[in-house]
N, C-alpha and C positions, 0 to 999 in steps of 0.2 A: 416532468416529461422525459428527462434524460435517462431515467431509470427504466423506462418501459421495455426497450429492446433487451438490455442485459438481464432483466428479470425473467424473460422468456427464453433466452438463448441457452443452448447446450454446448456452446463453444465460447472461447474468449471473444469479448466484444470491446471495441475501442470507441469511446465517446469523446468528441472534440468540441468543446464549448465554442459558440459563435465568436466570442471576443478573442479567442486564441488562434483563430484561423488567419492565415495570411491574407492581406488585401490583394485584390487583383482579379477576383472572380474565377473565370474558367481557365486561366493559364496553367497548364500542367506543371510548369516549373515552379509556380507559386506554392504548390503542395509538396514539392520535393523536400526530403529531410535536410535540415540545416545542421551542420556539424558545430556543436558547441561543447563547452566544458561542463555544461549542466548534467547532472546525473540522471540515470533512470532510477526511480525509487520503487522498492518493493515494500509495501505496507503489510506486515504479517503479525500474527500472534504466535503462540508457541504450540498450537495444535498441529496435527499431521497434515492438515489442509494447506499448510504453507509451502510444501514442496512444489506443487505445480506452479504456484505464484512465483516462487524463486527461480524455477527453471525458465519460465517464459520471460521474466524480467532480465535474467542473465543473457538469454539469447538476443533480446532486443538491445541490451547494453553493448554486447559484442558487435552486433550489426551496426550500431550507431557510433561505435568506437568511443563510448562514454563510460564513465565509472558507474558502478552499481552501489546504491546505498540501500542497505537492508534496515528497515525502520520498524520499531515497535513503540507504541505509545503506552505510557503508564500513568494512570490517573494519580493525582496527588492524594496522599493519605488524608490530608486535612479536609478534603472534600467529602470524605466519608463521615465526618462529624455530624452532619445533618441526620444521618440514619443511626449513628452510634455515638451519642453525645458523651458517653463515658470513655470513649477511645482515647488512649494516650497517644498523642502524635508527636513524633520527634523527627526533626530534619535528618538526623543521622540514620534513622530507620529507613527513610525514603531513599537516601543515597546508598545505603547498604543493599536494599532491594533492587535499586537501579543497577548497581554494580553486579549483583548476582544474575539479573536478567541479561545483562550484556554478555557475561561469561557463558551463560547457557546458550544464548543465541549464537555466539562465536563458535562454540563447539558443534552446534547443530547444523552449521553450514559448511563443515569441512568437506563434505561430499561435493558441494557446489564449487568450492575452490579447486578441488582436484579435477573436476569436469571442465572448468574454465580457468586454467592456471595463469593465463595472460591478462585476465580481467581484474581491474582494481576494484575490490569489494570492501566496503566499510560497513560497520554495524553501529547503529545508534539506538539508544532507548531515550526517547524524549518524554519529558514530564508534561502532562496535560491531557485533556479530553481527546481520545483517538480521532474523532471526526474533525476537530479543530486542527490537530497536529497534521493530519494527512491533507486536509484542505489547504493548509498553508504551504505544504510541499508542492502542491499542484501549480503554484505560482512560479516556481523556479525550475522544476524538474522537466526534462524532455518528455518523460512519460511516467505516470504513476500507475503501478500495477497492484491491484487488490484482489482478494478472493472473496467469494460469497458462498456460503454453504447452503443457503435456502433452508426452509423449515417444513418438512413433511408435505402434506397435501397442498398447502398454500405456497409452495416453493416458487411456482411460476407467477404468482401474483405479487409476491413481496421479495425484495432483496434483503440481505442483512441490513440492520439499521445503520451500521457504519458505512458500508459501501453505498447505500442509498443517499446518506447524508453527504458524503464526499462527491458523488456524481452530481447532486443538485446544487452544490456550491463550488465546484471545480473551476479553476482559472486556466487550466491546461488539460492536455489529453490524459484520459484515464482508461486503463484496460481493466475490465472486470473478468475474472476467471472463475467459472463455476467449479467449485471444489468439493461438492458433496460426495463425489465418487471416491475421493482420497480418504474419507473417514470411514468407509465401509470395510 
């Protein structure tokens, strides 16, 4: 149910799970932002669609006076053995790919650091299933920001599989940014 509005929205949408809402009902102060050291997390891949996600995440981190954590999830190579049984899997290859991805991501956000010089921005490449990694981040992040590109004529009916998975399992606020325009 949480994916219904973001699947149809043409603007960024924030979904706040029931269990993460403050107790107290109608009190407007109960919904006021709470300043914590928890980061705003931007879950991205290396496509061009990451730019609007990063920009909105940085704006919210700045407003909340929070650090920004740019996160990419990388599946473990050994998980590919089901499909490619002859694949030679070495932990050194996984760490080398992780290091390369981190370097690529660091370089790709130079523009963001220039635009927000006072913002504490870190980059992490976590090993694991992207949906699982991002869902885990929703437990501690002030806000998790994800993009969704949608797919052709069914775009309004379906979110991307990862954004849908994270929304349905999130423990904290998630912003979904439609990014199909960024790829055109």
